[in-house]
N, C-alpha and C positions, 0 to 999 in steps of 0.2 A: 504494500500500500504506500502511495507517495506521502511524503511528509507534508506538514502544513506549509513549510517554506516553499516546497516544490509547487504546491497548489496555488499559493499566492503569486509566485513567479509566472505560472501558467496563466492565471487570470489577468495579471498585468500585461502580459504579452498579447493576449487576445484583445484586450481593450485598446492597446496601441494599434493593432492591426485594424480594428473596427474604426478607429479614427481615420486611418488612411483610406479605407474603402469608402467611408462616408464622404470624405473630402473629394475623392475621385468621382463619386456619384454626382456630387454637386457641380463639379467642373464639367463633367460630361453633359449634365442637364443644361448648363449655360451654353456650351458649344453646340448642343443639339439644335437649339432654336435657330441659330444662324445657319447651320448646315442644312437643316430641313427647309428653311425659306429659300436658300440658294438652289437646292435640288428641285423644289416645286416650281420655282421661277424658271428654271432651265428646261423643264419638260415641254411646255407649249412651243418653245422655239425649235427644239429638236424634232418634235412631232410635226410641226408645220413645215419644216425644212424637208422632212421625209415625204410629206404629202405633196409638196410642190415638185419634188424630184419624181415622185410616182406619176404625177400628171404628165410631166415632160417625157418620161421614159416609157410611157404606155405603148407607144408604137415602135420603140427601138429595141426592146428586150429581145434578144435572139437574132437581131438584124445584123447586116454586114457593117453598117456604120456606127454601131453602138460603141461607146468608150469602153476601154478595158476594165475600168473600175466597176462598170455595170455588167458587162458580159463575161468578165474573167478571162483567163488565159486559154480556155477550152480544155484544160486538164484538171484533174483532181488528185494529183499525186503528192504534192508537198503542202502541208498545212502549218500555218503559223498560229499559235495560241498566245494571245495577249492577256495575261492574267493580272488583274488589278486587285491588290489587297492593301492592308495597312502596314505601317512600319512599327507598330507597337502592339503588344499583346493585352491581356486582361480585358478582352472584349468578347468573352463567351466563345461561341462557335463561328463568329464572323469570318475570321481568316481561314479557318480550317474548312468551312463549308464551301468557300469559293475554290480553294485548292483541291478539295475532293472532287468537285464538279469538273475542274480542268483535268485532273488526273484520270478520272473515269473516261472522259472524252478522248484523251491521248491514248489510253490503253485500247479503247475501241478502234481508233484509227490504226494503231500499230498492228492490231490483230487482223485488220483488213489489208495489211501490206503497205500502208501509206507511210510516208516520211513525216515526222513531227518535229517542229521547231518551236521553242518557247521563248517568249519575251515577258519578263516579270516587271511589274510596276508596284513597288512596295517590298520591304525587306522580309516580311513574314511569308509571303508567297514564295520568295526565293528560298528561304530556309526549309520550307516543306517540300517543294518540288525537286530541289537538287539532290535529295536523298535517293530518288528513283530516276530522275531525268537529268543528271548532271551533264551528260554529253549533248543533250538536246537543247539546253539553255544557251541562247546566242546573244542575249542582251538583258540587262537588268537596270532598273532605275529606282532610286530612293525618292520618297516624297517628303522626307523629313525637312528638307530645306525649302519646300514649296507649299507651305501651309499658311493660310488657306490656299487650296488649289486654285489656280487661275488659268485663263485661256491660253496665255503664251506657253505654259508648261504642257498643256494638252496639245498645242500645235507642234511642240518639239517631238512629242511621241508620235503624232500622226505623220509628221515629215519623215521620221525614221522609218515608219511602216511603209510609206509611199516609196521612199528611196529603195528599200529592199524589194518591194514589188516590181518597180521599174527595172531593177537589176536581175529580175528573174529568180529570186531566192525562194519564192513560194507561189502557190496557186490560189490558196484559200486562206483567209484570215478570220479568226473568230475572237471576239472580245468577251472576257469573263469578268463579271462584277456582281455586286449585290444590290438589288433594287430595294429602295426604302419604301416600306408600306406603313409601318408604325413603329413605336418604340420596342414592341415585342415581336415584330414581324419584319424580317429582312429576307428577301427571296434571291438565292443565287441564280444568276442569269447568264446564259450564253447567247451572244448576238453575232451573227455573221456580218462582217463589215466589208469584206472583199471576197467575191463580188457583192455589191451592195444589195441588201434585201429591202425593197421598197414596198410600201402598201399598194395593193392593187386597187385601182380606181376605175369606176365605170364611166360611161358616157355622161351620166347626169352630173357626176362630180366635175368632169372636165368642162362641161358646158354650163356649170353653175345653175343647173336646173332647166336648161334650155337645149334646143337642138342646134344651136349656133356652132359653126365651125370655128376652131381656134387656130390662128396663125401666130408663129413666133418669129421675132426678128431680134437677133440673128436666129439661126436654126436651132432646133433642139439639141443637135450634137454639140454645137459651140457652147450653148448655155450649160450643158451637162459637163463638158470638159472643165468648166470653171467651178461649177457648184459641187460636183462630186468630191473633189479634194477637201473643200470646205465642210461638206457634210461629214466626212470622215473625222475631221477635227472636232466638229460639234458632237458627234456620237462619243468620241473619247472623252471630251469634256463632261458630257452628261454622265458617263460612267463614273468619272472621278467624283463628281458632285454627289451622285447616288451613294457611292462608297463612303464618302465623308459623313453623310447623314446616317447611313447604316452602322458605321463604326461607332459613332457616338451613342446611337440608340442601343446597340448591343452592349457597349461598355456600361451605360447607365443601368441597364437591366442586370448585368452581371454583378456590378458593384452593389446594387440594391440587394440582390440575393446574398452576396457575401456579407453585407452588413447585418442582415437579418440572421444569417447562420451564426455569425460571430456573437450576436446577442443571445441566441439560444445556447451557444456553448458557454458563454459567461454565466448564464443562469444555472446550467448544469454543473459547472465547476464550482460555483459559489455554494450550491446545495451540498455537493460532496465535501467542500471545505468546512461548512458549518456542521455537517454530521460528524466528520472526523474530529473536529475541535470539541464537539459535545461529548464524543466517545472518550477522548483523552481526559476531559475534565471529569467525567463520570468515573473513569478508571482511577484517577488520582484521588477522588473523594473516597472511593471504596478502599484504596490502600491506606488512606489516613484513618478511616473508621476502623478498618481491620487492625491497624497498628495500635489504635487507642484501646480497642477491646482486648488486645493481647496483653496490655499492661494491667 
């Protein structure tokens, strides 16, 4: 049985840990508000961009004049996985769930005989994936020096992806991140970004509810050549914003659970301490009474 000193030290240690987890929960809650607003404000722009591109590309998908970012290389042999996670832990299953989704996707592709290359954004994704895919990791970026995440940082990542695509290093690129739903719900998501997956629009959407023919000046091909690279940057930026909100939400939930668990542990250890102390006092009283009776 542990001594009273050991129990006091344990209670003191758990109380100190509880103060840390409570402080981290409050910091995450403060950061979550800003990150959630940024993620929610970025969604309409990214969705509208995809809708506009879908309207433009409706007649070009599969055509001869379609841009390569839309039609792809015509092959499906080399896949690039862009895995976006965080740089810090203590966020529940936020990092591991994204890495698990990317790992399962990579294993499935490799089982089909495809070549897999991995680009990580965030230290935690690199730490998890390099255990199994050390040779497949071709680039990694830390986001520690880019917080809060901004558009220029997303543009750097998108430019790197585009340069590798133009150099013929891969055929298909897939982006992995966590979509923020609520404080307790973050959904690991895989989104194909090259060739671009655009929403399918019907004639009513193109004609804004009428049968009028739409003409573009300059041509659809020229507009898409300009907008598709920007759309790639927008999608990467949106993924980073969603990740930032998801990370803070997951950390807030994890630290809240840790704080409550620490409270339960303190109650349990305090009860054991009081019982042990009472037992020692009772034992000492019995010894004193027994000694007095012996006299």
